[in-house]
C-alpha positions as CSV (number, residue, x, y, z in Angstrom):
1,M,0.2,0.2,0.2
2,K,2.9,2.1,0.6
3,K,4.9,1.8,-2.5
4,A,1.6,2.2,-4.2
5,L,1.0,5.7,-2.5
6,L,4.5,6.4,-3.1
7,V,4.1,5.7,-6.6
8,V,1.1,7.8,-7.5
9,L,2.9,10.8,-5.5
10,L,6.0,10.6,-7.9
11,I,3.8,10.3,-11.0
12,C,1.9,13.7,-9.4
13,V,5.2,15.0,-8.9
14,A,6.6,14.3,-12.3
15,L,3.3,15.5,-14.1
16,T,3.2,18.8,-12.1
17,S,7.1,19.5,-13.1
18,V,6.1,18.7,-16.9
19,L,3.1,20.9,-16.8
20,A,4.1,23.5,-14.9
21,G,5.0,26.0,-17.7
22,D,1.5,25.4,-19.3
23,L,-0.5,25.8,-15.9
24,K,-1.7,29.4,-15.0
25,Y,-3.4,30.5,-12.1
26,L,-7.0,31.8,-12.5
27,F,-8.7,34.2,-9.8
28,T,-12.7,34.0,-11.0
29,D,-15.2,35.6,-8.9
30,L,-15.8,37.5,-5.6
31,D,-19.0,38.3,-4.2
32,Q,-19.9,39.7,-0.7
33,H,-22.9,39.6,2.0
34,V,-24.3,42.9,2.7
35,E,-24.6,42.4,6.6
36,I,-21.1,41.7,6.7
37,L,-18.8,44.5,7.4
38,N,-21.5,46.2,5.1
39,G,-20.3,44.1,1.9
40,F,-17.0,45.1,2.0
41,L,-15.5,41.7,3.4
42,P,-15.3,39.1,0.7
43,T,-17.7,36.2,1.8
44,L,-17.1,34.1,-1.4
45,L,-13.9,33.1,-3.4
46,G,-13.9,31.9,-7.1
47,M,-10.0,30.4,-8.1
48,G,-8.7,27.7,-10.3
49,A,-6.2,26.7,-13.3
50,S,-5.9,26.7,-17.0
51,F,-3.9,24.5,-18.7
52,E,-2.4,25.2,-22.4
53,G,0.0,22.3,-23.1
54,L,-2.5,21.5,-26.1
55,A,-2.2,22.8,-29.4
56,L,-5.1,21.6,-31.4
57,V,-4.7,24.5,-34.3
58,E,-1.1,25.7,-35.3
59,D,-0.6,29.6,-33.9
60,Q,-3.9,29.4,-31.7
61,L,-4.6,29.0,-28.2
62,T,-5.9,25.9,-27.0
63,Q,-7.1,26.3,-23.3
64,L,-8.7,24.2,-20.5
65,Q,-9.8,25.7,-17.8
66,A,-10.9,24.2,-14.2
67,Y,-12.3,26.7,-11.3
68,A,-14.3,26.4,-8.4
69,A,-16.1,28.9,-6.2
70,G,-17.8,28.5,-3.0
71,G,-19.2,31.0,0.0
72,Y,-22.1,32.6,2.0
73,T,-24.2,35.2,0.4
74,Q,-27.6,36.7,0.5
75,R,-30.2,36.6,-1.4
76,K,-33.9,38.5,-2.2
77,A,-36.9,37.1,-3.6
78,Y,-39.3,40.1,-4.9
79,Q,-42.4,38.0,-6.6
80,N,-45.9,37.0,-4.7
81,P,-45.2,33.2,-4.4
82,L,-48.9,33.1,-5.2
83,D,-48.8,34.3,-8.7
84,G,-45.7,35.8,-9.6
85,S,-46.7,39.5,-9.6
86,V,-43.9,42.3,-8.2
87,L,-44.1,42.9,-4.6
88,S,-44.0,46.7,-3.5
89,Q,-42.7,45.6,0.2
90,D,-41.8,43.0,2.4
91,F,-39.4,40.8,0.3
92,L,-38.3,37.6,1.0
93,V,-34.9,37.8,2.5
94,F,-32.4,34.8,3.3
95,D,-29.2,33.4,3.0
96,L,-27.1,31.0,1.0
97,W,-24.5,28.6,1.3
98,Q,-23.2,27.8,-2.8
99,A,-20.6,26.0,-4.0
100,R,-19.8,25.5,-7.9
101,L,-17.6,24.1,-10.2
102,T,-17.1,25.1,-13.8
103,L,-15.1,23.5,-16.8
104,K,-14.5,25.2,-19.8
105,F,-12.8,24.7,-23.3
106,L,-11.7,27.6,-25.4
107,Q,-10.0,27.3,-29.0
108,G,-8.8,30.1,-30.8
109,F,-8.9,30.5,-34.4
110,G,-9.4,32.7,-37.6
111,G,-6.0,34.2,-37.3
112,K,-4.4,36.8,-34.8
113,S,-6.2,40.0,-34.2
114,E,-4.3,43.3,-35.5
115,I,-5.4,45.0,-32.6
116,S,-4.8,42.9,-29.7
117,S,-2.5,40.3,-30.8
118,K,-4.9,37.9,-29.6
119,D,-7.0,35.1,-31.3
120,L,-9.6,37.0,-33.5
121,L,-12.0,34.7,-32.4
122,T,-12.4,31.9,-29.4
123,A,-15.1,29.6,-29.6
124,Y,-15.9,27.9,-26.0
125,A,-18.1,25.5,-24.3
126,G,-18.4,24.0,-20.9
127,Y,-20.1,22.9,-17.7
128,E,-21.1,24.4,-14.4
129,G,-22.3,21.8,-11.5
130,R,-23.9,24.5,-8.7
131,W,-25.1,23.3,-5.3
132,E,-26.9,25.8,-3.0
133,M,-28.6,25.8,0.2
134,P,-30.6,28.8,1.3
135,V,-31.0,29.1,5.0
136,D,-32.6,31.6,7.2
137,S,-31.2,35.3,6.8
138,M,-28.6,36.1,9.7
139,V,-30.7,39.3,10.4
140,A,-33.8,37.2,10.6
141,G,-35.9,39.2,13.8
142,L,-34.2,42.2,13.4
143,Q,-35.5,45.5,11.5
144,R,-34.5,45.9,7.9
145,L,-35.3,48.4,5.2
146,N,-37.3,46.1,2.9
147,G,-39.6,48.6,0.9
148,I,-40.6,49.6,4.0
149,M,-39.0,49.0,7.8
150,V,-39.8,45.6,8.5
151,T,-38.9,42.8,10.9
152,V,-37.2,40.1,8.7
153,P,-38.7,36.7,9.4
154,T,-37.6,33.2,8.7
155,I,-38.0,31.2,5.4
156,D,-41.1,29.3,6.3
157,L,-42.6,32.4,8.2
158,W,-42.3,35.0,5.5
159,T,-45.7,35.9,3.6
160,A,-46.4,37.9,0.6
161,D,-47.0,41.6,1.5
162,S,-47.9,40.8,5.1
163,Q,-50.7,38.9,4.0
164,A,-51.2,35.2,4.7
165,A,-50.4,33.2,1.9
166,A,-51.9,30.1,0.9
167,G,-49.1,27.4,1.6
168,S,-45.8,28.1,2.4
169,V,-43.1,29.8,-0.2
170,R,-41.7,26.5,-0.4
171,N,-44.3,24.9,-2.1
172,S,-44.6,27.6,-5.0
173,A,-44.0,27.3,-8.4
174,I,-42.2,30.7,-8.7
175,Y,-39.3,29.8,-6.2
176,P,-38.4,26.4,-7.6
177,E,-35.0,26.2,-5.6
178,L,-37.0,26.5,-2.2
179,A,-38.8,23.5,-2.7
180,A,-36.1,21.3,-1.2
181,P,-33.6,22.0,1.6
182,S,-30.6,22.2,-1.2
183,I,-30.6,22.2,-5.3
184,F,-28.0,20.9,-7.4
185,A,-28.2,22.7,-11.1
186,S,-26.0,21.2,-14.1
187,T,-25.7,23.9,-16.9
188,F,-24.2,23.5,-20.0
189,F,-23.1,26.9,-22.0
190,G,-21.1,27.7,-25.3
191,G,-20.3,30.8,-27.3
192,L,-18.5,32.7,-29.7
193,K,-16.2,35.6,-29.3
194,L,-14.4,38.0,-31.7
195,N,-11.8,39.8,-29.9
196,M,-10.7,43.2,-31.3
197,M,-9.9,45.1,-28.1
198,Q,-6.7,46.1,-26.6
199,D,-6.8,46.6,-23.2
200,D,-4.2,47.1,-20.6
201,G,-6.3,48.1,-17.7
202,V,-5.6,52.1,-18.0
203,T,-6.2,52.5,-21.9
204,S,-8.9,50.7,-23.9
205,N,-9.1,50.7,-27.6
206,G,-11.0,48.4,-30.0
207,L,-14.0,46.1,-30.2
208,S,-15.0,42.8,-28.6
209,V,-18.4,40.8,-29.7
210,D,-19.5,37.7,-27.2
211,L,-22.3,35.4,-27.9
212,S,-23.2,32.7,-25.8
213,L,-26.0,30.3,-24.9
214,K,-26.6,28.5,-21.8
215,A,-29.1,25.6,-20.6
216,T,-30.3,23.5,-18.2
217,F,-32.7,20.7,-17.9
218,P,-34.7,18.7,-15.3
219,A,-33.3,15.1,-16.0
220,I,-29.9,16.8,-15.1
221,S,-30.9,19.0,-12.4
222,T,-32.7,18.6,-8.9
223,N,-36.0,20.5,-8.2
224,S,-37.1,20.4,-12.2
225,L,-34.7,23.2,-12.9
226,S,-35.2,24.1,-16.3
227,F,-34.1,27.4,-18.5
228,W,-32.2,28.6,-21.6
229,S,-30.5,32.0,-22.0
230,A,-28.9,33.5,-25.2
231,N,-27.1,36.6,-24.6
232,L,-25.2,39.3,-27.0
233,N,-22.6,41.2,-25.2
234,V,-20.9,44.4,-27.5
235,V,-18.4,46.5,-25.7
236,G,-16.0,48.9,-27.6
237,G,-13.4,51.3,-26.2
238,Y,-11.3,54.4,-26.8
239,T,-9.0,56.3,-25.3
240,I,-9.3,59.7,-25.0
241,F,-6.1,61.1,-23.3
242,Q,-2.9,59.5,-21.7
243,L,0.1,61.1,-20.1
244,Q,2.7,59.0,-19.4
245,S,5.9,59.3,-17.8
246,L,9.2,59.7,-19.6
247,G,11.9,56.9,-19.7
248,K,12.5,53.4,-21.8
249,N,9.2,52.0,-19.9
250,P,6.7,54.6,-19.7
251,Q,4.0,54.5,-17.0
252,N,0.5,55.8,-16.8
253,I,0.1,58.8,-14.9
254,F,-3.3,59.8,-16.1
255,S,-5.4,58.4,-18.6
256,V,-9.3,59.2,-19.6
257,V,-11.0,56.3,-21.4
258,A,-14.5,55.9,-22.9
259,V,-16.3,52.5,-23.0
260,D,-19.4,51.4,-24.1
261,R,-21.3,48.1,-23.4
262,F,-24.4,47.3,-25.5
263,C,-26.1,43.6,-24.1
264,V,-29.2,42.0,-25.4
265,N,-30.7,39.0,-23.6
266,Y,-33.3,36.4,-23.8
267,T,-34.2,33.8,-21.0
268,D,-37.0,31.6,-20.7
269,G,-38.1,28.1,-19.2
270,D,-40.5,26.3,-16.8
271,A,-38.4,26.6,-13.6
272,V,-35.9,29.4,-14.1
273,P,-33.9,29.3,-10.8
274,A,-32.6,32.5,-9.0
275,F,-29.3,32.5,-10.0
276,I,-30.4,32.7,-13.6
277,Q,-32.3,35.5,-12.8
278,G,-30.4,37.3,-11.1
279,S,-27.3,37.5,-13.7
280,V,-30.0,38.6,-16.6
281,S,-32.3,41.0,-14.5
282,L,-32.5,44.5,-15.9
283,G,-32.1,45.4,-11.8
284,R,-28.5,43.8,-12.2
285,K,-27.6,45.4,-15.1
286,V,-28.4,49.0,-14.9
287,R,-26.7,50.1,-11.9
288,G,-28.4,51.6,-8.8
289,F,-31.0,48.9,-8.8
290,N,-31.1,45.6,-7.5
291,S,-30.1,42.1,-8.8
292,N,-33.4,39.8,-9.4
293,T,-35.8,42.9,-10.0
294,Y,-37.3,43.9,-13.1
295,N,-36.6,40.5,-14.2
296,T,-38.5,39.3,-17.4
297,N,-37.8,37.4,-20.5
298,F,-36.3,40.2,-22.8
299,T,-33.9,42.8,-21.6
300,V,-32.0,45.3,-23.7
301,V,-29.3,47.4,-21.9
302,N,-26.5,50.4,-22.7
303,N,-23.6,51.1,-20.3
304,L,-21.6,53.8,-20.9
305,D,-18.5,54.7,-18.9
306,I,-15.9,57.3,-18.6
307,R,-12.9,55.8,-16.5
308,L,-10.1,58.4,-15.2
309,S,-7.3,56.4,-14.1
310,G,-4.3,57.4,-11.9
311,P,-0.6,56.2,-11.9
312,D,-0.3,52.2,-12.3
313,R,2.9,52.2,-11.0
314,M,3.6,54.8,-7.8
315,L,5.8,52.3,-6.3
316,S,8.0,49.2,-7.6
317,F,5.9,47.0,-5.6
318,L,2.2,48.8,-6.4
319,D,2.8,47.7,-10.3
320,G,-0.7,47.5,-11.1
321,I,-2.6,49.1,-8.2
322,F,-3.8,52.3,-9.3
323,P,-6.6,54.8,-8.4
324,R,-9.8,54.7,-10.6
325,I,-12.7,57.2,-11.0
326,N,-15.2,55.6,-13.1
327,L,-18.5,58.0,-14.2
328,F,-21.5,56.0,-16.0
329,F,-24.8,56.2,-17.5
330,D,-26.9,53.6,-17.8
331,M,-30.5,52.6,-19.6
332,G,-32.3,49.6,-20.4
333,F,-35.5,48.1,-21.0
334,N,-37.2,45.0,-20.5
335,S,-40.5,43.3,-21.7
336,G,-42.2,39.8,-21.5
337,K,-43.3,37.4,-19.0
338,L,-42.2,37.5,-15.1
339,F,-40.5,34.0,-14.5
340,N,-42.1,31.3,-13.7
341,C,-45.4,33.0,-13.7
342,N,-47.7,34.3,-16.6
343,V,-47.3,38.0,-15.3
344,E,-46.5,40.3,-17.8
345,N,-44.7,43.7,-17.2
346,S,-42.0,46.0,-19.2
347,Y,-39.8,48.8,-17.7
348,F,-37.4,51.3,-18.9
349,L,-34.7,52.3,-16.3
350,C,-31.9,55.0,-16.5
351,S,-29.3,55.8,-13.9
352,T,-26.3,57.8,-13.6
353,G,-23.3,58.1,-11.0
354,V,-19.7,57.5,-10.1
355,Q,-17.4,54.6,-8.9
356,V,-14.3,55.6,-6.9
357,T,-12.1,52.7,-6.8
358,V,-8.9,51.4,-6.0
359,S,-8.2,49.1,-9.1
360,F,-6.0,45.8,-8.6
361,M,-4.4,44.4,-11.7
362,D,-7.7,45.5,-13.5
363,F,-10.1,42.6,-12.2
364,I,-10.8,44.1,-8.6
365,D,-11.9,47.4,-8.3
366,L,-12.9,48.1,-4.7
367,G,-14.6,51.0,-3.6
368,L,-17.7,52.8,-3.2
369,Q,-20.7,53.2,-5.6
370,C,-23.0,56.3,-5.8
371,A,-26.1,56.1,-8.4
372,Y,-28.8,58.5,-9.1
373,L,-31.5,57.2,-10.3
374,I,-33.2,59.0,-13.5
375,K,-36.0,57.0,-13.9
376,G,-37.0,53.5,-12.0
377,T,-37.6,52.9,-8.7
378,N,-35.0,50.9,-6.2
379,L,-37.7,48.6,-4.8
380,V,-35.6,48.0,-1.3
381,N,-35.5,52.2,-0.8
382,P,-37.9,53.2,-3.0
383,D,-37.7,56.8,-1.0
384,S,-34.6,57.8,-2.4
385,N,-33.2,58.5,-5.8
386,I,-29.6,58.4,-4.6
387,Q,-28.5,54.8,-4.3
388,M,-24.9,54.0,-2.0
389,G,-22.9,50.6,-2.0
390,A,-19.7,48.7,-2.0
391,T,-18.5,47.8,-5.3
392,F,-15.8,45.0,-6.0
393,F,-15.6,45.0,-10.1
394,L,-16.4,47.5,-12.5
395,D,-19.7,46.0,-14.3
396,F,-18.0,45.1,-17.7
């Protein structure tokens, strides 16, 4: 037995040594719980690795990725469990333990982009396995602003708009992920990306287009979860101004960059889980509103950023860490049915504001966001057009 374990260990060490040059670390995700240090402490992390040792197409990148994420977050639900209509107050608030594993294959083709020097086209496909366990909110029994000031109930005691609902929310078709103590969802996805964008964090020039599709089916997920989602994401960037230091290796001192995103999504299904609803909802894409709000089948959004970036190497050990001020203007429209019911709605949302952050390697942007709502209402805080909050990332 000891000899067998020694052989396995030696094989693993040998493989690690051989593949080390082709392996790269991936930091993939970060999220927070708004009740823990006001959302400034990460409570969900994602990381993994990519392998680039294959070369299926000459001079084009072939990549395998594997990454996992897990943690503890908060979720809110805004629909009446009886008919799916939008609530005006007293929303369902609960916490969530979650873990997920993603396997992804990427293949470049079409030659190299003249702008970015990367593969002009990249096709990708993959699988995500996700486990979620909803639990009562950590602030159950305490007063919180939830459309109005309310005492946060447990999941089983929650009733819509303080009116006694017929049966538990756990029996509602509106919330299929609450029908069991936990769920497991298998999602398959694929897409095609056009890369003509040169982006080094403090400057952006060019265009990128990403067309993707994801789906799950009752046969491969618990709680009869079922959905499909098609998404088109177009991002364009232009560096308006840049001031650099003198010398052989000039560094950014100050830059002004305009970045615009146009996004169209259509999502449908018999039992669309909340983790998909949140990512495609209009309230998630227009800043200053809430994820899982304004969540209908069809959404179209335009986000405009004016990004002002400071020195990206004030000290040698601060390479890639720089201050950033991001001015934004968002507008979006949605229509169709609210998920998992027959109620139809359409909305137009518009907001503007500023994000003041410190950027780490142009991946994490930790700071504050202040949004002014020009059109539309934040359902959690409906009496104010000014919405403040923590931010970990730029939205695109």
